[in-house]
N, C-alpha and C positions, 0 to 999 in steps of 0.2 A: 175597122176598129183603130188603126192608126191615124186614119183622118179625125175621128173624134179626139183622140189625144192632141193632135196639133191644133185643132179648133179651142179645145180647151186651155192650151198654152197660149195662143193669142188673146182669147178673154180673160184669163189671169194677168196678162201683161196689161191689157187695157185697165183692168180694175186697180191694179197696183198703180199705173200712172196716174188715175183719176184720185185715187186715195191720197198720193203725195202731193199732187196739186193742191187739193182741197184744203190738206194740211197746210201747206205752205203759203196759200192764198189766205187762210185764216190768221195764220200768225203773223204776217206782213201785208196788211190790207193796202198799203200805198203801191204795191207792186202786183196787185191781183191781175190786172189786165196783161202784164207781162209773164208772169207765172204761168196763167191759162194759154198763151199763146205757145210758151215752150211745150206745154204739156200736150198741146194739140198735135204740134210737130212731133212729139215723142209716140203719141198714139198712131199717126199716121206712119211713122218708122217702124213701130212693133208690127203694124200689119203688114207693112210692105217686106220687112224681114220673115214674115210667115206665111208669104206667098209660097217661096220655093218648096221649105219643108211640107206644107199642105200637097203641093202638086206631086211631090215624090211618094207620100204617103197615099195618095190617091191612086197612083200608078201601081204602087206595089199592092194594095187592097184589090184593086181591079185585076192584077195578073194573078193575085191568090184565089180570088173568085172563079176566075176563069180556068184556072187549073183544077181547082175543085170540080167544076162542071164538066170538064173533059175527062178526068177521072171516072166521074159517074157514069159517061157515056160509053166507056170502055169495059165496064163490067156486063 
């Protein structure tokens, strides 16, 4: 479940960067190339910053799942 939350956070960050870049490029057409360049770098940063929390969430979910399996075996 935590993995899903982290993936949703990454997706929302990417959508937010895309919306902001689209609006900025629309409002100032002369700098469209530069605006999208910065937006792509920001999107890469969003994904890069989301990898650590995603790995921790995966480890916690896996540990919790393995804990439940071991508890079921003890019965």
